C-alpha positions, 0 to 999 in steps of 0.5 A: 483331661489332657487329650480326651475330648468326650468322656461318657461314663455309665450313662443311662437315659430313662423315659416314662411312656404312658401305656394308656390312651387318653383322648383329651386333656380333661380326661388326662387330668381326671385320671392323673388326679385319681392316679389312674395313669400307668407309665411304662419305663423305657431306657433309651440308653443303659450303661453307656461308656466310651472315650473320644480323644481330641482329633478323633472322628467317630461314627455312631452306628446303629439301627433306628431306635438304638439310641444314637440321637439320644446320646448325641443330645446328652453329649450336646447338653440338650438332655440331662442323663438319668444316671451317669455323667458326660465330660466334654473338653472343648467348644461344642457345635451340635448340628442335630435338628437344623433350623429347629431354633428358627421362628417361622414368622421371621425372615431368614436374615432375622433368623440368622441373628436369632439362631446365632444367639441360641448358638452363643454368637455375639451380634458383632460376630454375626454382623461380620459373618452375615454375608458369608452365611447367606452366600454359603446357604445359596438362598439369595433373595429368599433370605428376606422372605419369612422362614414359614415359606421355606422348604425343609431343605432351605431351612436345613441349608440356612441352619448348617450355614449358621452353625458351621460359620465358627470353628468348633473344637467338637462337631456333632453331626446327626444326619445333617449331610443328607440335606439339600441337593447333591451339590449342597451335600458335597459342599457341606461335606467339604466344609466338614472336611476343612474343619477336620484338617484343623483337628476338630473332633467329630461325632457323626451319625449317618445312614450313608456308609459312603459318608461315614467312610469319608469322614470317620476313622473310628466307630461305636456301634449301639444296639438297643441303647447299649454299646456293643462294639467300639474301635475299628471303623470297618469292623463296626460297619461290617457288624452293623450291616450284618444285622440289616434287613435284606432290602436295606443291604441291597440299597447299601450296595447301590450307594 
């Protein structure tokens, strides 16, 4: 694949949405056996095509429901597309739902090993990086407290610290630089920028155009599951902001 990092070809993702309201499991099974459950097809993605070269830092723009998170999950291998194919050339670290792999009964320290294993890290590697992870997360003594007592921000900080302790070739970021306080956001952004200096390929979703401009050099604009623009970053941002409701436009100007 040469210098291509990600190639998405004719990708479609279909979900079957039940159009009936079913009050309980028993009623669901009765209606299922009678074939009385109606499904509505919903295509979250349709005919999506794009190529990302190594070292590109691409913003994925689009309003809620455009299919951004779905295509990220397909590229990360979390979802299998209904049609089309995705080729990935390089080690991928997806930062999608930070802390989603945590066990709430375990302590932060135990979850470092659990989440690390999910991400494919060896115990020896985690041993060598343990102190660095704890230090970056700023959790201090809370690292020995069960995660069920963590705020969502604390979980996200720990998840980010574990996931970014490696140097990936392809980094997938979904709104993860929006977690934590201003100081941690800045620190997270600096870590991502450090990876960018090493030539990492970035696919980035954020509602903050300030963050998008500081990270990305190209963009893809999605609308209702289809690619409507790919290329110049400023052109994509301009097209994206044209379709924003007036109150959202005012909020963007204050950013």
